N, C-alpha and C positions, 0 to 999 in steps of 0.2 A: 319531577319524576326522577327516580334513581337510575343512573346510567350504569347498567350491569355489564360484566364482561361478555355475557351471552349476547346482549344487545349489540355491543361493539362488533362481536364476531359475525353476527348476522348481517350487519351493514357491510362489513369488509367482504364477506362472501358474495354479496349481491352486487357490489360495485367495484371490487378489486382495489379499493382505496387503502392507504396505509393505516396502521392501528391508531396513531395519534390524530390523523385527519378524520377518521371515523368517529373517534371519541369526541373531537371538537365539534363535528357536525351534529352529533346527538345532543351535546350540551347546548349548542346554539339554538336548537329546535325543540328543546325540552323533551327529548326522547321520541319525537314523532318520526317514525321511520321514513315515510314518504317525503316529509319535509326535509329530512336529513339527506336523502338521495338528491333532491332538488338543490339543496345547499351545496353539496359536493359538485354537482354539475355546473352551478353558477360560478364556482371558484375555479373551475377547470381541473379539479382533482380527479374526477371520475375519468375524464379524458386522458389525463396523465397516467392513471392506473392501467389503462389498456396497453400502454407501452411498456409496463414494468416487467413483462415476461421476455422482452427482447434482450439479447446478450449485449452488455455494455463492456467491451474489453479494450477499447481505445481510451483516449483521454489524456490527462496530464498529471504529473507530479509537481507540486510546488513546495518551496522551502521558505522558511522565515526564521529569523534569529532576533532575540531581544535579550540583552544581558548575557547570562550564562546558559540560556535555554535555546535550543533549536528544535524546530518541528518540520516534518515532511508530511504532506497529505496527498492522497491519491483520489482524484475525482474522475470517474469513468464516463465515457460517452460511447455511442454505438459506432461512430465513424471518426476517422482521423480528420475529416473535413471540419467537423464541429470543433475538434480540439484546436484547430487553427483560427476559429472564430474569435474576434476581439471581445465580444460580449461574454462568451464562455470563459476566456482567459481572465477577464476582469473578475468574474465571479470566483474562479479558482484561487486567484491571488488574494482576494478578500477572505476566503475560507482559511487559507494558510495563516493569515494574520490573526484571525479569530482563534485559531488553534493554540496560539501562544498563551491564551488565558484559561485553557481547560486541561483536564487530565487525560481524557480518552475520547474515542470517536463518538460515544454516546453523548458525552457532554458537548462535543463539537456540533452534533446535529441539532442540539437545543440552543446553541449559542446565538447571540444576536448578530445579525449581518444587515446593517442599514435599516433597522426597525422591524425586521422579520427574522425568524429563526433560520438557520442554515438549511434545515430540512424543508421549510416552506419555500425558501428561495429556490432550492433545487426543483421542487414541484412546479413552481411558476415557470422555470426555464424549460422543463420538459414540455409543458403545454405550449410555450411560445416558439421554441426552437423545433419541436417535433421529434425529438429523439429521447430514448430512455437514458437517464443519467443516474449515477450512484455515487454516494460518498462512501468509498470502500474501506479506507483505513487511514490511520494517523499514527505516526511514531514520534517520540520526543527523546532527546538526549540532553544531558546537562554537564557542564564542566566549567573550568576557569575561562575557557574560550571555546566557542563552537564555530567551526568552519564548514562552509557548504560548497557543493559543486554540482552543477547541472550538466549532464552530457547531452550534446546536441540541443541547446536551448531553443524553445519555441517562442519564448517571451522572457520578460524579466523574472529571474528566479523560478523558472518552470520549464519542463521538458519531459522527455520520456524516462529518464533515469535521474533521480535525485539522491544525493549523498550528504550525510551529516557526520562530522567527526568531532568528538568532544575531547578536549585536552586538559590535562592538569599542567599548568604553565602557560606561556604565551609565545607562540611562534606561528603566525598565520601562514607564512609561506610554506613551512613544512606541513602544516595541517592541510593546506590545499593539495600538496603532493600526495599525501596519504588518501585524501578524498578521491583523487583521480585514480590512485591504485585500487581503492575499493570498488570504484565503478568498473574497472577492467577485470579485476581478479575475483570479485564476488565471493569474499570469504564467508563461511558459514557462521563463524562466531569470532569474538575478540581473542579468546584464548581457550585452553583445554577445559578450564573450569566452567566456562559458559556454554560449551558444546553439549547439545542434547545427548544424554546417556544412551538413548535408544539408537541414535545415529552411530555412536561409538561401538555399541554392542553388535549392531548389524554389520559394520565394517570388519570388526574382529572375527565374527563368524564366517564371513566371506573369505577372509585371509587364511583362516584355519583350514577351511575346505580346500583352498587352492594349494596350501602347503602340504596337506595330506595326500594330494594327488601325486606329489613327488615321491611318495613312498618312504620318506625319511622317518626316523624314530621320533616319538613324541617329545623327548627332551630337546632334540634339535629343532623341531617345529616351534616349540615355545620360544626359543631364542630368535628364530626367524620372525615370529609374530611381533616381538618387541621392536625389532628394526622396522618392520613394515608399518606398524602403528605409529611409530615416530615420524616416518615419512608421510603418512596420512595426515597427521596433525600439522605438519609443515605445509601441507597443501591447502588445508581448509580453515586454519585459524590465522587471523590477521597478523598477530604479533610474530608468528613463526614463519610467515610467508617470505619469500625472497622479495625485497623491495624493488619495484619496477624501475625506480630511478637509479638504484645502485644494487644490482643483483648479488653483489658480494656481501651485502648486509641483509639481515632479516629486518622486517618493519620495526620490531621491538628494539633492535640494536640501533637502528637509524634514529628512532625517537630519543633514545638515551643520548646519542651524539648531539641531537638537536636541542637537548635540555628540557624535554617535555615527556609526559607520559600519556599514552592514549587510554582514556578511561571508558569510552563508548563510541559506537558508530552505528549508522543505519544506512541501508541501501534499499531504495524503493524504486521498482521498475513498473511502468504501466502494464497492466494486464497480466502480471506475473501470477501463474497458477490458475488463471481462468481458461477454461476449455472453450476455445472459439469454434463456432460453427463454420465449417468450410463451405463457401458458396461456389457452386459450379455454374458460372454465368452462362456458358454455352448451353448447358442442359436447361437452364431456366428459360432462356429465349426460345429454345426448341419446344418446350412445353407450352409456352404462351402461344406460339404459332399454331400448334396442334389444337389449341382451344381446350 
């Protein structure tokens, strides 16, 4: 029987299973909807799907390097307790190593991890550990040398913030200093050319309105904006930031002194951008007592 998109959607809607899991279930059962539901249940996938609506904003970032390529992956869980679990940490470390062989997070989800895909491994862990988990993102950088840094490590090469710095040239000690700088300063981009034009235009518009409040002529305002935008670039672009190790130098100037060029960086922080549901524990208990 042909497995159509409509059939897959129907099974997903009735079980909450993922698209690939629903398609696999239908393939295994030759399109029999009831048998496919049972297949998902026996694999624990329907059970896992029930947890998929819960916010997973904790977890870990893990990094791995091989040759001139470095990767950072974020795997989320619902609680920090699970992030400290050795079983979870082992899985995250394995996912980071698997990421070295793929180009993006979609490829990583399909990559092999101990005989199963990363996506299937996550689904199994959801069923056994009892929390929703997600493979949220993966970033990669390349250079002559890639240096990593984990802030407040929870295990080997994993923690709440992971940083990658790719260099043209070879200076691991300097690369580590830059990685620590990135963790602390959180630059928006490597340089002006890499900065999102929308961000630049938004800031320029804000500064123009601030300057106009002063009542100065437009030609004076234009000169003011040039200076203010230069200051903005110095705050948000890595090579123009004051180096935390030596504030008398920009990061770019420090790199030149160190005999290298910074060609790329990545900073990944657990839960960044995820809206967390605030739990009022006292109210929850009171509600339970009232029945």
